[in-house]
C-alpha positions in Angstrom: 160.0 173.4 -11.8 162.9 175.7 -11.3 164.8 176.0 -8.0 166.4 179.2 -6.8 170.1 179.2 -5.8 169.0 179.5 -2.2 166.7 176.5 -2.5 169.4 174.5 -4.3 171.9 175.2 -1.5 169.4 174.3 1.2 168.7 170.9 -0.5 172.5 170.3 -0.9 173.0 171.1 2.8 170.3 168.6 3.9 171.8 165.9 1.7 175.3 166.6 3.1 174.0 166.3 6.7 172.4 162.9 6.0 174.8 161.4 3.5 177.1 159.4 5.9 174.1 158.0 7.8 172.5 156.7 4.6 175.8 155.5 3.1 176.5 153.5 6.2 173.4 151.4 5.4 174.6 150.4 1.9 175.1 146.5 1.8 178.7 146.5 0.7 179.0 142.7 1.2 176.1 142.2 -1.3 177.2 144.9 -3.7 181.0 145.4 -3.3 182.3 148.5 -5.1 185.8 147.2 -5.8 185.0 145.4 -9.1 183.2 148.4 -10.6 186.3 150.3 -11.7 187.6 147.2 -13.5 184.3 146.5 -15.2 183.9 150.1 -16.3 187.3 149.8 -18.0 186.4 146.4 -19.5 183.0 147.4 -20.8 184.4 150.4 -22.7 185.4 147.9 -25.4 182.5 145.5 -25.5 184.1 143.0 -27.9 186.8 142.2 -25.4 184.7 141.6 -22.3 185.4 138.1 -21.1 182.3 136.0 -20.5 183.3 135.3 -16.9 183.4 139.1 -16.3 180.0 139.5 -18.0 178.5 136.8 -15.7 180.0 138.4 -12.6 178.9 141.9 -13.6 175.3 140.8 -14.2 175.4 138.8 -10.9 176.6 141.9 -9.0 173.8 144.1 -10.5 171.0 141.8 -9.3 172.4 141.4 -5.8 173.7 137.9 -6.4 177.3 138.6 -6.0 179.0 135.2 -6.1 175.7 133.4 -5.2 175.3 129.8 -6.4 171.5 129.7 -5.9 170.2 132.4 -8.2 166.5 132.9 -8.6 165.5 131.2 -11.8 164.5 134.4 -13.6 167.9 136.0 -12.8 169.7 132.9 -13.9 167.8 132.8 -17.2 168.5 136.5 -17.8 172.2 136.0 -17.3 172.3 132.8 -19.4 170.4 134.5 -22.3 172.6 137.6 -22.1 175.8 135.5 -22.2 174.5 133.5 -25.1 173.5 136.6 -27.1 176.5 138.7 -26.2 178.7 137.7 -29.2 175.8 138.6 -31.6 175.2 141.9 -29.7 178.9 142.8 -30.0 178.9 142.0 -33.7 175.6 143.8 -34.5 177.1 147.2 -33.7 173.7 148.2 -32.4 175.1 150.4 -29.6 172.6 153.3 -29.8 170.2 153.2 -26.9 167.1 152.5 -29.0 168.9 149.8 -31.1 170.3 148.1 -28.0 166.9 148.0 -26.3 165.3 146.5 -29.4 168.1 143.9 -29.6 167.7 142.8 -26.0 163.9 142.9 -26.1 164.0 140.2 -28.8 166.5 138.0 -26.9 165.4 138.1 -23.3 162.3 136.0 -22.8 161.2 137.7 -19.6 161.3 141.2 -21.2 157.8 141.0 -22.5 156.5 139.5 -19.3 158.1 142.4 -17.3 156.8 144.9 -19.7 153.2 143.7 -19.3 153.6 143.5 -15.6 154.7 147.2 -15.2 152.6 148.7 -18.0 149.5 150.8 -16.9 
């Protein structure tokens, strides 16, 4: 599907009109934006990411920012990621396909989730 310039501008105008209304609903307490710039900088060099930053970043992503009572599946995912992180960094498997294969083998819930969402 290809949009004309007029259609593209019309869609952009609709988005612009509703942007502030929808942005005001974003749960900033649950997903604060402040740490994102720091994490973007840190994750540019994977080998130097501190484990505490890795845990916090993963907790932010699943809406568990600074929660102590994570759902068990989330806690397992974070724990397994932290345990496998040094091996991931050393494996130099940073292409998308290689990275997915690496994590598919190390995250036990991966196959469960894959079966759950497959047609």
